[in-house]
N, C-alpha and C positions, 0 to 999 in steps of 0.2 A: 368928568361932565354926566349929566344924566340920561339915563334914556330919550328923555322930550329933545332935551338938547341936541344926541346922536342922531336923532331921527329926524330935525332940522336938516342938520349936516346931514347928512343922507339922502335929502331934497335935492341937495344942491349939486349932489353927484350924478341923479337919477336922469336931473331936467337937462344936464346935458344935449346937443344935439344927438351924438353919436350914442351915447346911452337909453334916451327915448325915443330914438328910431327903431334900436335893439329891442325893445319892450312893445311897439306896435308891432314891430313885424312879429316878434315868436308872439303874440299875442294872436294874433289871426293864423297866421300857419298852426298855432295850437287849433284852432278855432275848423280849421278844414283838414288836418289831419284826424280830430277826432269823431268828425260826422264821419268819416270811410272807416264801414267796418272791418276787423278784422287786422288794423296797423296798432293801433292804443297806442299812451303817451310813451311806455319805458320804448317802444318801436319806432316811434316819429321823431321821439328825443336822439335816440342813438343815431336815425338815417341823418337828422338834420344837424350833429354832433360836428361832424368837418367844417360847415359853414361858419364855424368861428374860430377855427384854429387861428386864423391871421385878425381876431378881434385882441383885444385887452383883454383879459381877465373881467374887470368889472361888466363891460358891454355882453359880452360871451356868456357865463352865467345868466346875466341878466334875458337874454334871448331865448336861454334854454328855460329858464322859468315860466317865460310867458306861454312857451310851451308846452308846457306841462298841466297850467291851469288851466289854459284856454282849448286842451282836451278835455276837461272838464264840463264845458261849456257844448262842446260840438259833441261830445260823445251822447249827448240826450235830442238832438234833432232828427238822428236816423230811427233813435228808439223809439221815439213817439211818429213820428212820420210811416215809419214802412214794421217798426217793430223788429227792427233789427242793432240793437245798442252799438255804436260806435266802440264802444270802449267798455271792457267789464263793469266799471261802477256803475254804467249807464244800465246794467241788465233788471236793475230795481224801478227802474226811473221806464222801462215800458212793462211797469205792469199797470198801469193807471195810464201812463202818457198814450198806448193807443193807443185804449179805450175812448179816452176822452178825443183822439182822430173819427174814432169810428164814430160817437155822439155828433159829429159838425166841430170840434172845439178844438181842434189844432191848434192856434192862435191862442187863442188862454192857454192852452198844455205848455207852450211854444215861452210864451213870457212866462209864464209861473215856473220854468227851470230858469229862463235868465235871472227874476229876481231873485229866485229863493238860490242860486247859484254865484250873484252876488253876493245877499246876502251870508252865507258863509262862508265863502275867501273874507268878507270883510272881517266877520269873528277870527279867523284862524290869522289875518293876517296883525290884525290888536291885540289878541293876546301872545305871536310871535313879539313883537313889537316888546311886549311887557313883560311879560312870562316863561321864554324862550328858552333860555338860559337854566331860568329853576322845574318848569317844566320836563325838559331833556331829562331832569336828574330824578323827576319823578316816577318818568317813563322807566326808567331805568330798576325801580323797585318790585317793576312785573317781568318776573323771573319765571322759568317754564312750568312751576305750576300755578302759578295766578294765569298766566296766558291759556295753560288749560281748562284750569274752572273756567274764565271768560268765556271761553268758545263752550265750553259742557252747556252753561248756562242759554249761548246763544240757540245751540242743537238742540235743547231738547224745549226750545218756544216755536220752530218755524217748520215743525212737521204739522200741529194742528193753528200757529196763527195766520196760515197762510191755504188753508181750503176749508171749504165748508161743512168736508167730510171730513174729518179726525183721523180717524183710521185710514183712510186714504193719501192723508197727508203726510203721515209718519212711513205709511209704505214708499211712498216719492219719497221721503227723505233717508230713508232705509238702503232705496236705490240710487240716489248720489252718492250715498257713502260707500257703497260696495264700486261703485264705478270709479272712485278715489282711491283704491289699493292696488289699481293696476298699475304699474310698470315699478321702478325702483322704491325698494324700503329707504322712508327716507332716514331710519336709523342704521341698519346692520349694512346697507351699499345691496343687499343683493333684489334681485329682479324677481317676482310674484306676476301672478296671475296672466305672463302675457301668449299665455300657450302656446309659447315657441316661435311666435313670430320677432322679429325685432324691429318693427315701426312699435310696437305697444311696449318696449322696456321704457321708455322715455315715458308712457301714462298717454293715457288722454288727453290732449290740448284743450285747452279751455274754452278758448276762442272760437273754433270749428260748433265746438257740443252747443256754445249760447250760439251761434249764428245757426244751428240744424233746426232748434227745439223752437226758437223764436220765429226765425226770417223763413226757411224753409217748411216749416208745419204751416206759416200762413200761407205760403204757397198753393201747396196740397189741399189744405182749407178753400181757400179761392179759385183752387180748377174744378173743386169739390162741389162748389155752389151753383147754381146754373146762374142765379142773380149779379147782376151787375155791381164791382164795386165801387161803389160813391159817397160822396159824404156832403152831407147837407150845407150850403151857408160857406164852400170855401170859396165862392165866383166873386165873391162880396167882398172877401176877406180885406184889411187894410191893416196897419198897425193901432189903428183910433181903435177898432173894434176888437183888438188883441189884450188893448190893455187894459186891466184886470179893474173890478171896479172897490171902490174903499172897500164895501161890503168882503170882495175875493179876498182885497188884501190884508186886511184883519185876519182874515181863517187861514192864509198862509202865515203870517209871521211868527207870532208866536210859535209853531211846531220847525219853524225855519231854523228859530234862535236856538229852541232846545236841539237841535239837530247837528245846527252848525258845532255848536262846545261840546255836542258826545263827539261827532267826528273830526271836532279838533283831538281831544284829548288821543284817539283812536289815532290819530296819525302819530302824537306822540309816542307810541309806542313801537321800537325798531320791529321792522316787519309786517308790521298789522297792513297797513295801505287804505288807497282809498275805498275798496273793494268791501272791505268788513267793514268801516264806516259806514256805507249806504246800507246797509244788510241790517246792522245790528240800529242803526236810526231806524228802519221802517220797521223791526220787529218792533222796539220800542213802541214806536205811534202807534202800534196794532194792538198793543198793549194798555195803553195810558192816554190816546189820542180822544179828541170827543168825536171823531168820523171813524170812527176804529172802524165798526161793523162793514164800513161804504168801500175801506181801501182794498183793491182790485179789480173795483168796478167802472171806473174814472172817473177818479175825485182829485182834484187837483193839489189837497194836502198830500198826496202819494206821490208825485212830481216833486212837489216843495223839500220833503225832507230827506229824498234820494238825492236832491243833487244842492240841496247843502252842504249835508253831512259828508259828499266827496269834494264838494272842493274844502272845503271845509280842511278835511283831512289831508289833501293834497298838500295845503300849504302848512297846516303843521306837521308834514315830515318834516321838512327843510330846519326843524328844532332842533332833533339829534345828530342832522348833519352839521349843519352848521355847530352846534355846542360841543357835541361828541367826536365828532366825526363817524358816527353810526347813521349810515341808510335808515330810513324808513317806512322804504318800498324799492321796489325792483326801478322804481325811474330814480330816484334819488340815488341807488347803485350806480346809475349812468351817471349820475352829477355827481359823485365823488367822485368818478372817474375822471371826469375833468375838472376837476377841482385840482387834484397832482398833476391831471398833466399841466396845468400852469404852474404848479409849481407851491401849491396853495396847500396846509396842512390844516381841514377843519379841527379844528376841537375849542378846548376853552380860549388858548394864546389866541385863539383866532382874530377874536373881538379885539385883544388889547394890539395885538401885532398888523391887523391890518383892516380898523375899525374903517374907513372911507369905502372899503372893498362889500363888507356885511352891512352895514348901514343904508350904503346904496340900492343894492338888492333887497333890502328889507322894502324900501322909499318905493322903487319902481316897482311894489307889487299893488300899491293903494291906485296907482295910475295906469295899470296893467290892468287892474281889478276892474275899472272905471271905463277902460276901453272894450274889456272884452262885452261887460253892459250895452254898449252902445249900439258896437259891432254885432252883437245878438238879436237885439230890436229892430236895429236899420234890415237886418236880411230876411224878416217874416215872410212879408211877402214872396218872397221869391222860393221861398224853403216850401210854400205851403202848393205852391208849381205842381208839384209830385203827385196831389193830390185830384187833382183834374183828368189825369192820363188816365183813360180805359183801360178795362182791368187783362186786356188783349195786350198790351202792351206793355201793363204794369208787369204782367206776369213774369215774362223774360227778361226783361229787368231788372227786378226783383232777383231771380233764380240766375240770374249773370253775376248781382254783387255776390250775391252768398257762396257763388264757387269762386270767385276770386277773392272773397273775402278770404273764407278757409284756405284759398292755397298760400296766400301769402305770411300767412304767420310764420311756416316755414320748407315754403315753396316745395308743398311736397302735397302726392296725387292722394294719398291714404288720409289726407290732415280732410280731403273735397269727399271721400266716403263716409268719415267721421260723419261729415255734416248731414250728410246723404240721410244716412242711418237714422242719425241724433234727430230727423224733421220726421221720417217715418214713423220714429216712436212718441215722437212728441204728439205727432197728429192723434195718432191711434189711444194714447194718453186721454187726449184730451176729449175724446169720441167717448172715454169710458171715464169722465167726472175726474180724471183722475189730475190733480195737480199739477204742472212742470214745473214752478220756479222752488218748490223745495226741496227737487233732484237738484238744480246747482247750488242753491245756497249750500247744501249738505256737501256739494263737487266741494267748492271753495275750500268753506270750515273743515271739514274734517280731517284732510292734512297735517294742518294749523295745529290741530286735536293730537291727533295719534304723534305726532313729532313732539311735541309739549311735552305730552303725558309720559313719553318713552326718557326724558330728557330728567322729567324729574324724577320718575322711578328709576335710573341709574345712579343721579346725587344719591338720593337715600338708599338705594342699597335695596333696592325693593318696597320696601316700604312705602302705605297709602301712607301715614300719618302727617307725611313732605306738604301734602293738601290741607290739614287742618292745623300744622303750626304756625302760619304766618296769620297777621288780621284778616290783610285784602283776600288770600283765596279762599279762608274756610269762612268771612261774610261770602263772598260771591258763592261757595258753595251753600251754607246756609240755607242765602233765597232761593238757589237755584229747588231745593228740594220742597220750599215753603209754596213755592211754582204751581212744582209738580203736585202736591200732595191740595193745596186748596180747591181740584174742581168736586175729589172726594169728599172732603171737608163739610166742604159747598152742596155735595149730596145728600151728606149724611144727615145736614139740618135739617133742608127741604125735608126729609124722608121721617124725623123724627116727629116735627113741626105736623107734617099732615095726618101721623097715629094720635097725637092729640086731640088733634080737631074733627078724627074720625071718632 
């Protein structure tokens, strides 16, 4: 049978009562878990995994998958309303989402996130349906050298793409790289820069760092300002008023599609994940988008590209998981454990030996994606009630959320301290006009770059030629150096023309 016939057969499996209810419950739980700072998709799926032990494998994995992509929807809610990303992929969403909230456009931002999530998720599901096994094999062609080249391209862009002052942006990115080196060396396994502290052997945990730099710094800013935290137009907000106009939807549609395709491809790469997908999609939009200069100041396009990419990447991670048995993210690794617990062996033979399971799961994603969109739009009037609370009540609520969210990651008081210190540092960075976002982006990308580079150099016995001997890595590096030299060449051309005219 072809993929279409198998998909139709999968719908007959997905729409049985038990499987449909599993998708429904999983999607709702995912949205709730995603909106809670500090938990994240991997932890959420891990905590809810025992609920599926008595289910049949198809219903169990459908529910866990619903939790995963529902989490991508929910992570944007707290990022938009409180500037506290519910999950790491929503860090990029907060850049524009919270600024829109301050402008009185919280409903527009939340609706944009829902629409873009649906577009990205749909792209991911369609690609998974048609090209899943094939694209998973393409993803395997990205070895250490290719991955290192891709991450290097991203790192050379974030410093000047996400800040008004390129020098300050690069300084912030370097700070993120320095912080990422604390802890266990990914290649040798030795501890470094932990200053004799056992708490730092494992490195700085990302979630407390994110909560501190985005959430707690916002608390400090609200305390330092005497004016009341109010947003205009919130009392009259309704679903109708949150709906995007035709021109607004047209504005986000193609960036969402473009980011969805990129995020889906990133999801296919083993170990990349939705966080990397959202970062790279935002960087791409800052480079080629029509409103690239306004991103970061409160543009719905910024929310759209982030949400589309992370949802597409989340769905894309199922391709290497099902086709090759290789998890594309930490959450996929948890799902792999669940599959093995049920006696299923992911790989090329899974599509032949268990077609009802595979195509039932893929078909359920179509239903779950629609369900997440409907549920997300339905809760908009309730979500924005947060913005009606006065500052004297809002500040302690956000502070408690920050403390609980950072503690919940590893049940560690030390993580709470990391969150507080990160918040204070971010607060003073902002006062001095240093952007915080490059710190976080570099913190995420640098470890992956280091491990991939050292693996590639180990394979080549120290030869740098390993980065140029394969077409993929060679092309990426050529593009990287071209982008680095382009501003210099542009200035030289302008200087030459100015001299001729004078």
